[in-house]
Backbone as a chain_set.jsonl record, in Angstrom:
{"seq": "MAKKYELGNTLLETVAREVVKIAQEEAPEKSGELKGSIDILSIGDEEAIVGHKYNDKIVVNWKGAKTIYPLFVHEGTDAHTITPRTKKALLWNEDIGYRKKVNHPGTKANPYFKRAIKNKRIETIIRKYVDNLVKQVAKDIENAGKM", "coords": {"N": [[-4.533, 26.008, -42.991], [-2.607, 22.57, -42.566], [-4.091, 20.076, -40.75], [-2.515, 17.57, -38.369], [-2.438, 13.975, -37.989], [-1.619, 11.594, -35.869], [-0.701, 8.67, -35.468], [0.675, 7.815, -32.995], [1.461, 6.591, -29.548], [-1.192, 5.881, -29.041], [-1.807, 4.083, -30.172], [-0.161, 2.232, -30.07], [-0.178, 1.999, -27.551], [-1.974, 0.463, -27.289], [-1.933, -1.487, -28.721], [-0.05, -2.794, -27.85], [-0.007, -3.497, -25.458], [-1.556, -5.836, -25.455], [-0.991, -7.267, -27.033], [0.895, -8.306, -24.592], [-1.246, -9.494, -22.85], [-2.102, -11.902, -24.396], [0.797, -12.954, -25.124], [0.804, -13.71, -22.252], [-1.924, -15.02, -22.238], [-0.752, -17.737, -24.027], [1.65, -18.179, -22.851], [3.243, -21.901, -21.623], [1.997, -22.743, -18.348], [3.387, -23.778, -14.958], [4.626, -22.135, -12.949], [3.241, -19.919, -12.856], [5.122, -17.534, -12.96], [6.165, -17.666, -15.245], [4.299, -16.238, -16.705], [3.786, -14.202, -15.463], [6.145, -12.518, -15.777], [5.724, -11.277, -18.29], [5.435, -8.447, -19.248], [5.295, -4.781, -20.78], [8.657, -3.742, -20.992], [8.998, -1.328, -22.153], [8.597, 2.195, -23.607], [8.033, 4.021, -26.272], [8.071, 6.941, -27.742], [8.281, 5.964, -30.424], [8.532, 3.362, -30.159], [7.097, 0.432, -28.949], [9.147, -1.647, -26.344], [8.283, -5.431, -25.491], [8.094, -8.267, -22.483], [10.378, -10.427, -20.457], [9.795, -9.599, -17.408], [12.661, -8.74, -15.295], [13.111, -10.426, -13.006], [14.575, -12.618, -10.069], [13.042, -15.787, -9.907], [12.935, -16.048, -12.048], [14.94, -16.251, -12.866], [17.781, -18.694, -14.273], [20.968, -20.879, -13.483], [22.924, -20.707, -16.667], [25.719, -22.767, -17.892], [27.718, -21.562, -16.078], [26.613, -18.788, -16.569], [24.06, -16.106, -15.259], [20.946, -16.307, -16.58], [17.643, -15.827, -18.348], [15.264, -18.653, -18.26], [12.841, -17.672, -19.893], [13.938, -17.533, -22.25], [14.791, -19.837, -22.908], [12.118, -21.399, -22.877], [10.63, -20.191, -24.669], [11.866, -20.499, -27.752], [13.256, -22.732, -27.153], [15.486, -25.581, -26.62], [19.011, -28.143, -27.731], [19.455, -31.271, -27.25], [21.954, -31.796, -24.101], [24.026, -32.224, -22.017], [23.144, -32.748, -18.064], [25.719, -31.411, -15.597], [26.445, -31.717, -12.177], [26.986, -28.557, -10.373], [28.02, -27.436, -8.242], [27.627, -29.184, -5.922], [27.68, -32.97, -4.993], [26.049, -34.593, -6.721], [23.12, -34.393, -8.559], [19.655, -33.68, -7.544], [17.757, -35.247, -9.931], [15.347, -36.257, -10.507], [12.588, -37.548, -8.13], [11.672, -40.402, -9.053], [14.046, -40.938, -10.201], [15.792, -40.175, -8.542], [19.596, -39.43, -7.346], [21.796, -38.403, -9.414], [25.333, -37.687, -11.28], [25.095, -37.163, -13.286], [23.283, -35.678, -16.134], [21.863, -37.281, -18.744], [19.982, -34.565, -21.165], [17.102, -34.826, -23.041], [16.92, -32.414, -24.796], [14.748, -29.661, -24.951], [11.154, -28.954, -26.649], [10.898, -25.755, -28.717], [8.774, -23.205, -27.152], [7.416, -20.854, -29.201], [5.644, -18.129, -28.39], [5.257, -15.879, -28.158], [6.207, -14.757, -30.535], [3.499, -15.895, -31.568], [2.127, -14.229, -30.995], [2.697, -11.752, -31.613], [1.562, -12.126, -33.996], [-1.398, -13.041, -33.549], [-4.526, -12.848, -35.042], [-5.855, -10.804, -33.185], [-4.356, -8.446, -32.814], [-4.368, -7.916, -35.399], [-6.705, -6.571, -36.241], [-7.661, -4.226, -33.805], [-5.583, -2.884, -35.28], [-6.85, -2.437, -37.565], [-9.734, -1.209, -36.815], [-8.57, 1.079, -35.394], [-6.712, 2.554, -38.121], [-8.905, 3.04, -39.66], [-10.593, 4.355, -37.92], [-9.198, 6.586, -38.513], [-9.391, 7.354, -41.438], [-11.785, 7.722, -41.124], [-11.923, 10.011, -40.064], [-10.326, 11.18, -41.144], [-11.786, 11.888, -43.542], [-13.916, 13.347, -42.658], [-12.862, 15.108, -41.952], [-12.085, 16.304, -44.239], [-15.148, 16.99, -45.777], [-15.737, 18.969, -43.6], [-14.077, 20.476, -43.836], [-14.354, 21.351, -46.985], [-17.135, 22.482, -46.461], [-16.563, 25.199, -46.057]], "CA": [[-3.365, 25.364, -41.727], [-3.236, 21.62, -42.78], [-3.731, 19.484, -39.655], [-2.011, 17.373, -38.04], [-3.285, 13.304, -37.231], [-0.618, 11.257, -34.963], [-1.16, 7.572, -34.843], [1.241, 7.777, -32.376], [1.2, 6.469, -28.742], [-2.565, 5.709, -28.441], [-2.034, 2.978, -30.383], [1.736, 1.698, -30.041], [0.141, 1.25, -26.231], [-3.013, -0.24, -27.266], [-1.114, -3.043, -29.148], [1.44, -3.506, -27.536], [-1.07, -3.817, -24.162], [-2.801, -6.565, -26.233], [0.422, -8.78, -27.23], [1.642, -9.142, -23.685], [-2.421, -10.121, -23.322], [-1.865, -12.932, -25.607], [1.803, -13.931, -24.302], [-0.076, -14.267, -21.519], [-2.183, -16.895, -22.879], [-0.151, -18.54, -24.771], [2.837, -18.853, -22.956], [2.84, -22.16, -20.971], [2.213, -22.198, -17.286], [3.651, -23.975, -14.199], [4.22, -21.456, -11.297], [2.545, -18.886, -12.767], [6.144, -16.848, -13.013], [7.114, -16.861, -16.655], [3.797, -15.761, -17.147], [3.607, -13.203, -14.517], [7.349, -11.629, -15.839], [6.001, -11.199, -19.661], [5.098, -7.147, -19.418], [5.538, -4.277, -21.451], [9.402, -3.538, -20.463], [9.553, 0.885, -22.526], [7.352, 2.851, -24.8], [8.468, 6.319, -26.812], [6.509, 7.244, -29.311], [7.817, 5.059, -31.471], [8.35, 1.58, -30.51], [7.833, -0.538, -27.337], [9.295, -3.388, -25.794], [7.504, -6.094, -24.927], [9.24, -8.878, -23.309], [10.399, -10.175, -20.0], [10.535, -8.475, -16.44], [13.551, -9.331, -14.398], [13.038, -11.29, -11.15], [15.379, -14.047, -9.384], [12.388, -16.89, -10.224], [13.329, -16.376, -13.688], [16.695, -16.934, -13.719], [18.898, -20.089, -14.352], [22.2, -20.251, -14.266], [23.77, -21.754, -18.306], [27.203, -23.062, -18.199], [28.611, -20.396, -15.226], [26.475, -17.205, -16.749], [22.66, -16.099, -15.335], [20.557, -16.285, -17.944], [16.056, -15.708, -17.807], [14.827, -19.439, -19.161], [12.255, -18.137, -20.783], [14.088, -18.093, -23.632], [14.91, -21.568, -23.934], [10.888, -22.139, -23.69], [11.086, -19.996, -26.781], [13.326, -21.084, -28.449], [13.568, -23.936, -27.263], [16.71, -26.374, -26.871], [19.703, -29.204, -27.791], [20.107, -31.888, -26.073], [23.017, -31.631, -23.885], [24.47, -33.206, -20.671], [23.357, -31.866, -16.743], [26.094, -31.347, -14.102], [26.578, -30.611, -10.852], [28.006, -27.806, -10.179], [29.0, -26.88, -6.713], [28.259, -30.845, -5.276], [29.05, -34.209, -5.75], [24.699, -35.523, -7.293], [22.031, -34.119, -8.865], [18.077, -34.97, -7.79], [16.91, -35.429, -11.1], [13.554, -36.293, -9.816], [11.995, -38.578, -7.227], [11.482, -41.642, -9.574], [14.95, -41.174, -11.061], [16.953, -40.022, -7.913], [20.421, -38.856, -7.775], [22.998, -38.155, -10.621], [26.203, -37.518, -11.409], [25.436, -36.099, -14.835], [21.962, -36.142, -17.039], [21.276, -37.003, -20.197], [18.79, -34.092, -21.207], [17.066, -34.858, -24.325], [15.951, -30.958, -24.881], [13.437, -28.424, -25.236], [11.09, -28.084, -28.387], [10.247, -24.204, -28.688], [6.861, -22.375, -27.645], [7.126, -18.822, -29.111], [4.331, -17.548, -27.48], [5.441, -14.182, -28.373], [5.653, -15.367, -32.029], [1.972, -16.119, -31.74], [0.772, -12.699, -30.264], [2.464, -10.708, -32.287], [0.837, -12.953, -35.392], [-2.251, -13.037, -33.699], [-5.295, -12.058, -35.496], [-6.544, -9.364, -32.532], [-3.372, -7.478, -32.819], [-4.444, -7.251, -36.206], [-8.372, -6.707, -35.483], [-6.959, -3.208, -33.284], [-4.868, -1.92, -35.438], [-7.755, -2.391, -38.809], [-10.357, -0.905, -36.624], [-7.521, 1.934, -35.725], [-7.242, 2.79, -39.155], [-10.619, 2.645, -40.258], [-10.851, 5.665, -37.376], [-8.616, 7.761, -38.933], [-9.613, 7.641, -41.791], [-13.012, 8.182, -41.501], [-12.014, 11.782, -39.432], [-9.633, 12.664, -42.06], [-12.639, 11.982, -44.328], [-14.94, 14.226, -41.949], [-11.881, 16.711, -41.808], [-12.122, 17.008, -45.76], [-15.43, 17.039, -46.312], [-16.209, 19.955, -43.326], [-13.401, 21.986, -45.201], [-15.14, 21.937, -48.35], [-18.555, 23.668, -46.445], [-15.945, 26.674, -45.298]], "C": [[-3.084, 23.712, -42.373], [-3.538, 20.429, -41.129], [-3.968, 18.323, -39.359], [-2.696, 15.853, -37.417], [-1.801, 12.463, -37.006], [-1.368, 9.386, -34.602], [-0.59, 7.091, -33.127], [1.0, 6.205, -30.451], [-0.52, 5.548, -28.426], [-2.834, 3.607, -28.761], [-0.694, 2.08, -30.185], [1.384, 0.826, -28.503], [-0.494, 0.352, -26.11], [-2.351, -2.299, -27.743], [-0.382, -3.949, -28.468], [0.834, -4.101, -25.24], [-1.133, -5.92, -24.79], [-1.497, -8.274, -26.675], [0.913, -8.539, -25.572], [0.214, -9.276, -23.089], [-2.356, -11.01, -24.093], [-0.585, -13.673, -25.338], [1.514, -14.811, -23.749], [-0.622, -15.258, -21.522], [-1.881, -18.054, -23.559], [0.431, -19.052, -23.592], [2.828, -20.35, -21.776], [2.862, -21.764, -19.4], [2.513, -23.356, -15.79], [3.204, -23.87, -13.084], [3.811, -20.049, -11.853], [4.144, -17.709, -13.438], [6.522, -16.57, -14.336], [6.017, -16.177, -17.528], [3.353, -13.94, -16.35], [4.765, -12.097, -14.894], [6.431, -10.848, -17.036], [5.463, -9.044, -18.57], [5.619, -6.39, -20.649], [7.373, -3.715, -20.895], [9.961, -1.789, -20.447], [8.766, 0.722, -23.455], [7.42, 3.742, -24.941], [7.572, 5.809, -27.343], [6.657, 6.704, -30.587], [7.817, 4.119, -31.107], [8.001, 1.666, -28.917], [8.154, -1.658, -27.304], [8.801, -4.388, -25.071], [8.014, -7.435, -24.293], [9.28, -9.793, -21.882], [10.54, -9.007, -18.943], [11.634, -9.074, -16.13], [13.292, -9.679, -13.225], [13.795, -12.757, -11.205], [14.885, -15.759, -9.883], [13.146, -17.206, -11.73], [14.448, -16.926, -14.655], [17.628, -17.947, -13.845], [20.329, -19.674, -14.467], [22.988, -21.324, -15.581], [24.896, -21.496, -17.981], [27.653, -21.738, -17.385], [28.202, -18.992, -15.419], [24.721, -17.504, -15.934], [22.065, -15.714, -16.29], [18.659, -16.198, -17.706], [15.892, -17.382, -18.894], [13.741, -18.812, -19.709], [12.353, -18.313, -22.651], [14.117, -18.903, -24.218], [13.397, -21.869, -23.894], [10.633, -21.714, -24.406], [10.92, -20.297, -27.778], [13.63, -22.429, -28.377], [15.312, -24.538, -27.353], [17.25, -27.159, -27.155], [18.948, -30.235, -26.952], [20.737, -31.87, -25.513], [22.614, -32.107, -22.157], [23.924, -31.996, -19.286], [24.304, -32.267, -16.267], [26.567, -30.668, -13.866], [27.637, -29.407, -10.796], [28.396, -27.334, -8.991], [28.792, -28.771, -5.838], [28.124, -31.901, -6.076], [27.839, -34.918, -6.963], [23.894, -34.694, -7.34], [20.917, -35.063, -8.722], [17.135, -34.729, -9.019], [15.271, -35.2, -10.144], [13.02, -37.461, -8.866], [12.012, -39.494, -7.843], [12.76, -41.697, -9.568], [16.12, -41.561, -9.543], [17.905, -38.916, -8.65], [21.486, -39.285, -8.827], [23.935, -37.776, -10.886], [25.976, -36.988, -12.393], [23.838, -37.013, -15.024], [21.701, -35.679, -18.26], [19.642, -35.929, -20.732], [17.931, -34.381, -22.271], [16.371, -33.326, -24.991], [14.677, -30.703, -24.951], [12.815, -28.537, -26.296], [10.671, -26.824, -28.078], [9.003, -24.139, -28.199], [7.342, -21.523, -28.051], [5.928, -18.794, -28.98], [4.634, -16.103, -28.273], [5.445, -14.491, -30.121], [4.351, -15.038, -32.135], [1.511, -15.336, -30.965], [1.3, -11.575, -30.726], [1.84, -11.143, -33.62], [-1.013, -12.937, -34.9], [-3.114, -11.452, -33.901], [-6.091, -10.537, -34.614], [-5.77, -8.245, -32.722], [-4.215, -7.086, -34.573], [-6.112, -6.124, -36.902], [-7.812, -4.79, -35.13], [-6.593, -2.436, -34.762], [-5.924, -0.946, -36.885], [-8.513, -1.504, -38.675], [-9.209, 0.653, -35.85], [-7.163, 2.948, -37.068], [-8.522, 3.707, -39.609], [-10.738, 4.159, -39.954], [-10.367, 6.28, -37.555], [-8.828, 8.514, -39.745], [-11.191, 8.216, -42.329], [-13.052, 9.916, -40.684], [-11.405, 12.355, -40.687], [-11.106, 13.024, -42.907], [-13.781, 13.038, -43.616], [-14.385, 15.812, -42.303], [-12.17, 17.4, -43.188], [-13.75, 17.603, -45.791], [-16.251, 18.803, -45.201], [-14.783, 20.84, -43.837], [-13.688, 21.825, -46.431], [-15.752, 22.956, -48.053], [-18.002, 25.005, -46.427], [-16.303, 27.582, -46.297]], "O": [[-4.017, 23.772, -43.174], [-2.441, 20.245, -40.603], [-5.007, 17.739, -39.667], [-3.457, 16.027, -36.465], [-0.904, 12.621, -37.834], [-2.222, 9.05, -33.781], [-1.155, 6.347, -32.325], [0.421, 5.122, -30.541], [-0.689, 4.681, -27.568], [-3.386, 2.631, -28.253], [-0.898, 0.872, -30.312], [1.923, -0.205, -28.101], [-0.255, -0.565, -25.325], [-2.367, -3.463, -27.342], [-0.155, -5.159, -28.44], [1.291, -4.77, -24.313], [-0.649, -6.917, -24.253], [-1.382, -9.497, -26.594], [2.068, -8.92, -25.758], [0.63, -8.957, -21.975], [-2.955, -10.495, -25.037], [-0.649, -14.901, -25.288], [1.599, -16.018, -23.976], [-0.212, -16.309, -21.03], [-2.538, -19.089, -23.665], [0.03, -20.124, -23.137], [2.295, -19.951, -20.741], [3.495, -20.779, -19.019], [1.426, -23.886, -15.562], [2.374, -24.445, -12.38], [4.115, -19.062, -11.183], [3.938, -17.148, -14.514], [7.084, -15.526, -14.668], [6.258, -15.663, -18.621], [2.786, -12.936, -16.784], [4.599, -10.939, -14.511], [6.337, -9.645, -16.793], [5.28, -8.851, -17.368], [6.263, -6.997, -21.505], [7.105, -2.938, -19.978], [10.668, -1.151, -19.666], [8.31, -0.272, -24.02], [7.051, 4.591, -24.13], [6.764, 4.885, -27.442], [5.879, 6.737, -31.541], [6.932, 3.471, -31.666], [8.349, 2.446, -28.032], [7.708, -2.595, -27.966], [8.88, -4.235, -23.852], [8.49, -8.15, -25.175], [8.128, -10.197, -21.729], [11.062, -7.912, -19.15], [11.755, -10.152, -16.712], [13.327, -8.794, -12.37], [13.683, -13.676, -12.015], [15.656, -16.683, -10.144], [13.672, -18.191, -12.249], [14.766, -17.417, -15.738], [18.552, -17.68, -13.076], [20.849, -18.746, -15.086], [23.475, -22.438, -15.387], [25.302, -20.355, -17.756], [27.971, -20.787, -18.099], [28.811, -18.055, -14.903], [24.176, -18.608, -15.927], [22.514, -14.785, -16.963], [18.378, -16.641, -16.592], [16.295, -17.378, -20.057], [13.31, -19.713, -20.429], [11.694, -18.731, -23.604], [13.8, -19.127, -25.386], [13.07, -22.619, -24.815], [10.227, -22.443, -25.311], [9.978, -20.355, -28.569], [14.125, -23.142, -29.25], [16.18, -23.994, -28.036], [16.367, -28.016, -27.168], [18.031, -30.021, -26.159], [21.435, -32.04, -26.513], [21.602, -32.251, -21.47], [24.15, -30.787, -19.335], [24.336, -33.496, -16.216], [27.044, -29.632, -14.329], [28.824, -29.413, -11.124], [29.435, -26.674, -9.019], [29.726, -29.376, -5.311], [28.297, -31.995, -7.291], [28.255, -35.591, -7.907], [23.693, -34.047, -6.312], [20.761, -36.216, -9.125], [16.045, -34.158, -9.036], [14.581, -34.391, -9.525], [13.333, -38.544, -9.36], [12.731, -40.18, -7.117], [13.093, -42.634, -8.843], [16.869, -42.522, -9.367], [17.725, -38.12, -9.571], [21.902, -40.435, -8.963], [23.587, -36.599, -10.792], [26.761, -36.064, -12.606], [23.372, -38.064, -14.583], [21.457, -34.586, -18.773], [18.501, -36.39, -20.692], [18.406, -33.433, -22.897], [15.321, -33.346, -25.633], [13.711, -31.465, -24.999], [13.523, -28.308, -27.277], [9.993, -26.744, -27.054], [8.117, -24.864, -28.652], [8.039, -21.016, -27.171], [5.179, -19.571, -29.573], [3.797, -15.539, -28.977], [4.399, -14.335, -30.751], [3.997, -14.014, -32.719], [0.554, -15.596, -30.236], [0.774, -10.485, -30.5], [1.628, -10.196, -34.377], [-1.855, -12.833, -35.792], [-2.989, -10.269, -33.585], [-6.657, -9.58, -35.143], [-6.292, -7.133, -32.805], [-4.582, -5.93, -34.783], [-6.261, -5.268, -37.775], [-7.595, -4.086, -36.117], [-7.285, -1.532, -35.231], [-5.936, 0.245, -37.198], [-8.623, -0.713, -39.612], [-9.851, 1.558, -36.383], [-7.39, 4.149, -36.924], [-8.747, 4.905, -39.783], [-10.891, 5.052, -40.788], [-10.665, 7.241, -36.846], [-8.744, 9.738, -39.649], [-11.595, 8.801, -43.334], [-13.964, 10.74, -40.751], [-11.662, 13.433, -41.222], [-11.536, 14.176, -42.957], [-14.575, 13.493, -44.44], [-14.859, 16.897, -42.639], [-12.416, 18.594, -43.36], [-13.749, 18.833, -45.834], [-17.026, 19.589, -45.746], [-14.902, 22.014, -44.188], [-12.881, 22.462, -47.109], [-15.589, 24.053, -48.586], [-18.726, 25.957, -46.718], [-16.045, 28.779, -46.166]]}, "num_chains": 1, "name": "protein.A"}
């Protein structure tokens, strides 16, 4: 009877946890909310989803809809005009003061998840796991030959 070898959850969970760790290292930090929201969102037999846990501190109102600002950090934004939605003016910052509108220059993309996934530490984890699996299979073949 053939022995079944499974890559399964052990490798998947280990890689997902390392991606979370690296993404947290790579993400920019001002308040810590962005880094703190990165986690494994779900994990199954064949896939793990890593992303940002929803919380009110990482949500912004964008063109009338709630969205999470990590998307803007990760993918960047084009130049755009910001206008107040409920007030007559916005406080842009202490130096500039109140304005009826502000021309935002846009934000450069910071693809920290892409860097996390491509990090050599992920490749090393997978390589070690596969090497150990190959050694186990070779050992099992050798032991089967001794019977």
